[in-house]
KEDRENZA-239999 format. One record per residue: residue number from 1; x, z negated, y of N, C-alpha, C in turn. Coordinates in nm, 4 decimals. Layout:
<pts>
[NUM,[X,Z,Y],[X,Z,Y],[X,Z,Y]]
...
</pts>
This chain:
<pts>
[1,[6.6935,-9.9996,9.9708],[6.7122,-10.1303,9.9018],[6.6622,-10.2459,10.0047]]
[2,[6.6004,-10.3463,9.9424],[6.5626,-10.4571,10.0192],[6.6790,-10.5531,10.0514]]
[3,[6.6656,-10.6359,10.1450],[6.7728,-10.7395,10.1585],[6.8128,-10.8150,10.0456]]
[4,[6.7056,-10.8555,9.9643],[6.7223,-10.9310,9.8470],[6.7985,-10.8518,9.7350]]
[5,[6.7723,-10.7270,9.7255],[6.8573,-10.6385,9.6371],[6.9884,-10.6213,9.6768]]
[6,[7.0145,-10.6047,9.7997],[7.1533,-10.5947,9.8611],[7.2240,-10.7149,9.8406]]
[7,[7.1614,-10.8323,9.8566],[7.2201,-10.9590,9.8393],[7.2700,-10.9801,9.7061]]
[8,[7.1800,-10.9397,9.6077],[7.2178,-10.9617,9.4729],[7.3401,-10.8564,9.4305]]
[9,[7.3125,-10.7272,9.4799],[7.4221,-10.6319,9.4424],[7.5597,-10.6656,9.4783]]
[10,[7.5756,-10.7244,9.6019],[7.6944,-10.7450,9.6696],[7.7333,-10.8933,9.6800]]
[11,[7.6596,-10.9781,9.6047],[7.6922,-11.1316,9.5971],[7.7074,-11.1902,9.7379]]
[12,[7.6210,-11.1334,9.8291],[7.6154,-11.1891,9.9659],[7.4703,-11.2509,10.0027]]
[13,[7.4703,-11.3725,10.0535],[7.3237,-11.4225,10.0744],[7.2737,-11.3281,10.1839]]
[14,[7.1264,-11.3291,10.1834],[7.0533,-11.2642,10.2791],[7.0785,-11.3174,10.4246]]
[15,[7.0981,-11.4567,10.4325],[7.1228,-11.5098,10.5728],[7.2676,-11.4591,10.6125]]
[16,[7.3624,-11.4297,10.5303],[7.4874,-11.3740,10.5650],[7.4760,-11.2401,10.6249]]
[17,[7.3904,-11.1616,10.5487],[7.3672,-11.0088,10.5830],[7.3047,-11.0026,10.7157]]
[18,[7.2005,-11.0897,10.7362],[7.1381,-11.0941,10.8672],[7.2344,-11.1404,10.9848]]
[19,[7.3229,-11.2223,10.9574],[7.4244,-11.2659,11.0460],[7.5200,-11.1656,11.0791]]
[20,[7.5622,-11.0926,10.9864],[7.6621,-10.9792,11.0055],[7.5892,-10.8674,11.0862]]
[21,[7.4676,-10.8401,11.0666],[7.3855,-10.7351,11.1431],[7.3796,-10.7830,11.2839]]
[22,[7.3507,-10.9128,11.3068],[7.3224,-10.9766,11.4381],[7.4454,-10.9717,11.5191]]
[23,[7.5630,-10.9965,11.4723],[7.6938,-10.9995,11.5429],[7.7587,-10.8754,11.5575]]
[24,[7.6914,-10.7694,11.4971],[7.7605,-10.6246,11.5017],[7.8661,-10.5923,11.3923]]
[25,[7.8675,-10.6923,11.2950],[7.9641,-10.6651,11.1889],[7.9265,-10.5486,11.0858]]
[26,[7.7959,-10.5256,11.0848],[7.7444,-10.4210,11.0180],[7.6381,-10.3515,11.1224]]
[27,[7.6432,-10.2279,11.1248],[7.5428,-10.1609,11.2204],[7.3968,-10.1849,11.1787]]
[28,[7.3057,-10.1844,11.2707],[7.1684,-10.2098,11.2485],[7.1079,-10.1375,11.1267]]
[29,[7.0495,-10.2156,11.0482],[6.9885,-10.1679,10.9224],[6.8609,-10.0966,10.9671]]
[30,[6.8321,-9.9673,10.9061],[6.6919,-9.9225,10.9206],[6.5870,-10.0031,10.8786]]
[31,[6.4666,-10.0013,10.9229],[6.3671,-10.0741,10.8741],[6.2354,-9.9913,10.8281]]
[32,[6.1614,-10.0407,10.7449],[6.0370,-9.9783,10.7146],[5.9348,-9.9944,10.8216]]
[33,[5.8112,-9.9367,10.8053],[5.7243,-9.9445,10.9088],[5.6730,-10.0918,10.9224]]
[34,[5.6803,-10.1691,10.8250],[5.6277,-10.3085,10.8247],[5.7406,-10.4098,10.8673]]
[35,[5.8562,-10.3576,10.9161],[5.9680,-10.4299,10.9735],[6.0704,-10.4844,10.8803]]
[36,[6.0505,-10.4611,10.7582],[6.1454,-10.5099,10.6518],[6.2536,-10.4168,10.6365]]
[37,[6.3795,-10.4782,10.6465],[6.5104,-10.3985,10.6337],[6.4927,-10.3155,10.5116]]
[38,[6.5474,-10.1811,10.5255],[6.5545,-10.0897,10.4228],[6.7010,-10.0451,10.4128]]
[39,[6.7786,-10.0909,10.3346],[6.9203,-10.0621,10.3298],[6.9250,-9.9190,10.2622]]
[40,[6.9858,-9.8255,10.3306],[7.0177,-9.6883,10.2745],[7.1637,-9.6893,10.2340]]
[41,[7.2010,-9.5784,10.1807],[7.3358,-9.5508,10.1257],[7.4496,-9.5939,10.2360]]
[42,[7.4162,-9.5472,10.3583],[7.5164,-9.5784,10.4811],[7.5213,-9.7286,10.4991]]
[43,[7.4156,-9.7976,10.5120],[7.4056,-9.9405,10.5286],[7.4814,-10.0102,10.4195]]
[44,[7.4510,-9.9643,10.2953],[7.5242,-10.0377,10.1756],[7.6735,-10.0020,10.1918]]
[45,[7.7212,-9.8989,10.2390],[7.8486,-9.8548,10.2459],[7.9209,-9.9506,10.3419]]
[46,[7.8581,-9.9907,10.4567],[7.9088,-10.0880,10.5561],[7.9116,-10.2325,10.4878]]
[47,[7.8187,-10.2572,10.4065],[7.8090,-10.3871,10.3563],[7.9337,-10.4041,10.2660]]
[48,[7.9466,-10.3042,10.1745],[8.0540,-10.3046,10.0846],[8.1941,-10.3066,10.1583]]
[49,[8.2159,-10.2322,10.2600],[8.3328,-10.2277,10.3383],[8.3687,-10.3634,10.4028]]
[50,[8.2601,-10.4216,10.4616],[8.2737,-10.5618,10.5261],[8.3067,-10.6568,10.4207]]
[51,[8.2382,-10.6632,10.3107],[8.2648,-10.7661,10.2104],[8.4083,-10.7481,10.1649]]
[52,[8.4557,-10.6320,10.1400],[8.6011,-10.6134,10.0921],[8.6932,-10.6503,10.2000]]
[53,[8.6852,-10.6239,10.3190],[8.7538,-10.6681,10.4336],[8.7703,-10.8307,10.4564]]
[54,[8.6305,-10.8785,10.4520],[8.6285,-11.0259,10.4639],[8.6863,-11.0936,10.3519]]
[55,[8.6739,-11.0453,10.2283],[8.7316,-11.1155,10.1054],[8.8818,-11.1050,10.1205]]
[56,[8.9345,-11.0165,10.1856],[9.0804,-10.9939,10.2149],[9.1372,-11.0779,10.3221]]
[57,[9.0442,-11.1361,10.3950],[9.0819,-11.2184,10.5150],[9.0892,-11.1479,10.6527]]
[58,[9.0357,-11.0252,10.6493],[9.0440,-10.9603,10.7812],[8.9604,-11.0266,10.8692]]
[59,[8.9992,-11.0442,10.9873],[8.9356,-11.1093,11.1044],[8.8027,-11.0398,11.1382]]
[60,[8.6975,-11.1305,11.1677],[8.5571,-11.0887,11.1962],[8.5709,-11.0116,11.3311]]
[61,[8.6505,-11.0661,11.4277],[8.6560,-11.0108,11.5630],[8.7065,-10.8748,11.5512]]
[62,[8.8188,-10.8446,11.4535],[8.8607,-10.7070,11.4440],[8.7730,-10.6160,11.3995]]
[63,[8.6941,-10.6661,11.2988],[8.5829,-10.5898,11.2328],[8.4629,-10.5424,11.3235]]
[64,[8.4499,-10.6451,11.4033],[8.3314,-10.6166,11.5082],[8.3721,-10.4951,11.5992]]
[65,[8.4999,-10.5117,11.6514],[8.5496,-10.4174,11.7454],[8.5496,-10.2752,11.6655]]
[66,[8.6049,-10.2749,11.5377],[8.6019,-10.1537,11.4673],[8.4602,-10.0918,11.4493]]
[67,[8.3690,-10.1629,11.4072],[8.2388,-10.1155,11.3947],[8.1773,-10.0559,11.5139]]
[68,[8.1985,-10.1331,11.6245],[8.1392,-10.0832,11.7595],[8.2075,-9.9447,11.7923]]
[69,[8.3438,-9.9313,11.7686],[8.4090,-9.8211,11.8022],[8.3531,-9.6994,11.7190]]
[70,[8.3249,-9.7321,11.5800],[8.2784,-9.6360,11.5045],[8.1389,-9.5934,11.5364]]
[71,[8.0528,-9.6791,11.5775],[7.9182,-9.6455,11.6108],[7.9176,-9.5639,11.7398]]
[72,[8.0229,-9.5881,11.8358],[8.0144,-9.5191,11.9564],[8.0867,-9.3761,11.9295]]
[73,[8.1498,-9.3639,11.8118],[8.2235,-9.2504,11.7814],[8.3226,-9.2197,11.8821]]
[74,[8.4014,-9.3351,11.9208],[8.5173,-9.3271,12.0161],[8.6377,-9.3937,11.9481]]
[75,[8.7491,-9.3919,12.0308],[8.8659,-9.4770,11.9940],[8.9219,-9.4519,11.8609]]
[76,[8.9524,-9.3272,11.8244],[9.0134,-9.2976,11.7068],[9.1511,-9.3763,11.6893]]
[77,[9.2262,-9.3620,11.7930],[9.3596,-9.4278,11.7828],[9.3423,-9.5800,11.7836]]
[78,[9.2476,-9.6341,11.8523],[9.2282,-9.7817,11.8540],[9.1706,-9.8286,11.7289]]
[79,[9.0848,-9.7431,11.6595],[9.0307,-9.7773,11.5070],[9.1445,-9.7856,11.4193]]
[80,[9.2339,-9.6882,11.4255],[9.3539,-9.6795,11.3274],[9.4476,-9.7980,11.3698]]
[81,[9.4695,-9.8383,11.4962],[9.5457,-9.9459,11.5369],[9.5039,-10.0806,11.4630]]
[82,[9.3655,-10.0928,11.4681],[9.3076,-10.2210,11.4195],[9.3268,-10.2259,11.2619]]
[83,[9.3071,-10.1117,11.2005],[9.3373,-10.1003,11.0494],[9.4855,-10.1381,11.0258]]
[84,[9.5732,-10.0825,11.0990],[9.7139,-10.0986,11.0754],[9.7498,-10.2430,11.1127]]
[85,[9.7142,-10.3076,11.2108],[9.7273,-10.4450,11.2423],[9.6805,-10.5341,11.1381]]
[86,[9.5635,-10.5093,11.0777],[9.5034,-10.5902,10.9869],[9.5864,-10.5784,10.8431]]
[87,[9.6266,-10.4592,10.8161],[9.7114,-10.4368,10.7016],[9.8355,-10.5139,10.7115]]
[88,[9.9051,-10.5069,10.8333],[10.0274,-10.5851,10.8507],[10.0064,-10.7396,10.8356]]
[89,[9.8917,-10.7920,10.8843],[9.8622,-10.9244,10.8615],[9.8350,-10.9555,10.7137]]
[90,[9.7768,-10.8666,10.6500],[9.7581,-10.8904,10.4886],[9.8912,-10.8876,10.4162]]
[91,[9.9740,-10.7852,10.4529],[10.1082,-10.7748,10.4000],[10.1924,-10.9142,10.4143]]
[92,[10.1746,-10.9549,10.5342],[10.2567,-11.0817,10.5708],[10.2016,-11.1889,10.4710]]
[93,[10.0613,-11.2024,10.4618],[10.0059,-11.3049,10.3857],[10.0421,-11.2975,10.2329]]
[94,[10.0563,-11.1612,10.1849],[10.1000,-11.1458,10.0596],[10.2436,-11.1954,10.0250]]
[95,[10.3328,-11.1667,10.1151],[10.4770,-11.2228,10.1127],[10.4665,-11.3832,10.1124]]
[96,[10.3884,-11.4399,10.1922],[10.3674,-11.5884,10.1914],[10.3136,-11.6331,10.0557]]
[97,[10.2185,-11.5702,10.0081],[10.1688,-11.6006,9.8766],[10.2703,-11.5753,9.7620]]
[98,[10.3439,-11.4681,9.7623],[10.4459,-11.4408,9.6584],[10.5378,-11.5538,9.6681]]
[99,[10.5889,-11.5999,9.7784],[10.6808,-11.7037,9.7906],[10.6381,-11.8295,9.7347]]
[100,[10.5014,-11.8635,9.7699],[10.4389,-11.9839,9.7025],[10.4258,-11.9825,9.5631]]
[101,[10.3881,-11.8585,9.5201],[10.3737,-11.8504,9.3671],[10.5106,-11.8763,9.2939]]
[102,[10.6204,-11.8134,9.3592],[10.7615,-11.8323,9.3005],[10.7864,-11.9870,9.2997]]
[103,[10.7596,-12.0492,9.4086],[10.7822,-12.1959,9.4118],[10.7002,-12.2656,9.3189]]
[104,[10.5701,-12.2373,9.2995],[10.4919,-12.2944,9.1947],[10.5521,-12.2732,9.0510]]
[105,[10.5859,-12.1470,9.0372],[10.6464,-12.1210,8.8986],[10.7595,-12.1930,8.8735]]
[106,[10.8467,-12.2177,8.9560],[10.9626,-12.2936,8.9504],[10.9257,-12.4443,8.9254]]
[107,[10.8347,-12.4993,8.9841],[10.7895,-12.6360,8.9622],[10.7339,-12.6554,8.8255]]
[108,[10.6415,-12.5544,8.7856],[10.5860,-12.5602,8.6548],[10.6955,-12.5568,8.5525]]
[109,[10.7857,-12.4654,8.5666],[10.8915,-12.4508,8.4700],[10.9659,-12.5888,8.4548]]
[110,[10.9900,-12.6497,8.5722],[11.0564,-12.7847,8.5821],[10.9808,-12.8895,8.4858]]
[111,[10.8632,-12.8879,8.5191],[10.7671,-12.9839,8.4450],[10.7694,-12.9618,8.2994]]
[112,[10.7584,-12.8416,8.2558],[10.7610,-12.8031,8.1174],[10.8851,-12.8447,8.0563]]
[113,[10.9956,-12.8385,8.1265],[11.1397,-12.8694,8.0683],[11.1319,-13.0179,8.0566]]
[114,[11.0756,-13.0992,8.1606],[11.0826,-13.2408,8.1368],[10.9800,-13.2891,8.0297]]
[115,[10.8711,-13.2223,8.0144],[10.7784,-13.2602,7.9016],[10.8499,-13.2377,7.7645]]
[116,[10.9257,-13.1326,7.7582],[10.9894,-13.0908,7.6221],[11.0897,-13.2031,7.5948]]
[117,[11.1583,-13.2496,7.7053],[11.2715,-13.3627,7.6775],[11.1967,-13.4984,7.6366]]
[118,[11.0828,-13.5077,7.6716],[11.0087,-13.6398,7.6377],[10.9578,-13.6302,7.4939]]
[119,[10.9483,-13.5145,7.4315],[10.9093,-13.5267,7.2971],[11.0151,-13.5681,7.1958]]
</pts>
């Protein structure tokens, strides 16, 4: 797939894809003889993984380290630790979001009661 096709499929700009590759967030994408990136199934898998992780708020630095360890085929324990740490961060964020949603629900209900009294 071309960078344009991947960009459209995953709703990521071509510039973002190039940036991710440049900083090591996704492994180097294979190229055709004319130098154009040719995203294969493996490269698309990395794009999908990184997009999922970034959408969830996983830190770029953690992902870069994870990808480097994967490419070097080393650091099984460290790779697992990275994922566990990021999951813990996300779980904490979920708790904060849950608390915020509960507070918003309370406030919305309060305003609805006030509006009913005004009628």
